[in-house]
N, C-alpha and C positions, 0 to 999 in steps of 0.2 A: 864486198858482199858476195856470199857464196850461194849459188843457185844449185839445187839438187839436179843431178844428171837426168833424172826422170822428167823433170820439167823442161829441160833443154831439148830432150828427145821428142817430147810431146809437141813442143812449139815447132820443131823442125818438121815433124810429120804433118802438122797442120799447114805449115807454109808450103810444103811440097804437094799437098793435096792427097796424101796417102793415109791420113788419120783413120778413115773408116776401115781400110784394109788392115791397119795395125790393130784396131779394136777387135776385128773379127779373128785375126790370128791369135791374139792374146786370149780372147774368150775361148777359143778351141783348146788352147794349151792349158788353161786353168779350169776348164769345165769339170773334170773329175773332182776337184777340190770344192767347187761351187755347188755342184749337183749331188755329189756323193758317188761312190763307185757303182752302186747298183743302178741308179738312174743313168749315169754316164755310160754304162754298158749298152744301153738301148736308146741313147739320144746323143746328139752333138749339135753345136752351132753350125748352121748351114750358110747363112748369108745375112747381111744387114740391109734393111730397107730404111734409109734415113737413120733414125735412132731405135728402130724396132729390130730386135734380133730374132730371126726365124730359127727355131730349133727343130732339126729333123728327129723324128721318133719312129722306131720300128714296131712299136706296139701301142695299141690304143690306151692302155693303162699308163704308159709313160707320158703320153700327151695329157692325160688327166692330171698327173702329178705335176707336170710343168705348169699347167694352168693354176692348180691349187697353190703352188709355191711361187707364183709369178712375182709377188712383191719382195719376197725373200731373195729370189734370184737376182732381180733388178738391183736391190740394195747391195748385194755382195759384188756384183759386177761394177757398180758405182764406186765401191771402195777400191777396187783394183784398177779400173780404167779412168776414174774421175767421175764425179757426180754429173749426171745428165748425159754421159756418153751414150748410154743405152737406157731408154725410158720404158720399154715394153719388151716382153718376151712372148712369142707366139709359137706353139707347136705346129709342125707340118708333117704329114705322113711321108716317110721315105723307106724304100726297100734297102738302100745302102746308105751308110753314114760316111762323111768325110773322115780321113785320118786325123787323129789328134795332132794339133800343131800344124796341119797342112795349110799352105797358103792358097789352096784351090778353093774355088767358090767366089762369089762376087759380093762386093760391098758397094752399095750405091748411096 
């Protein structure tokens, strides 16, 4: 029986208790593809609170777009991270955004 490496790594992350941090790092890395370049320029995943992804936005209009596209963003993240990994996306005001792919930030 052949098991895809993605599933092996996902199981290992879960067993080590680092799955939320892996989800956050992956969400940051793929954010431009999920959100689009324009929105990604003024927003970025900041932290995870359970299964809710907090997305930092530097402009009010970006927060509105994140709210309007919430279900689309959650579905796209589900395809990349596994269904149910992230169940909600909430914009939060930030002056600075984390670097793309940065491991900084907290996943709880």
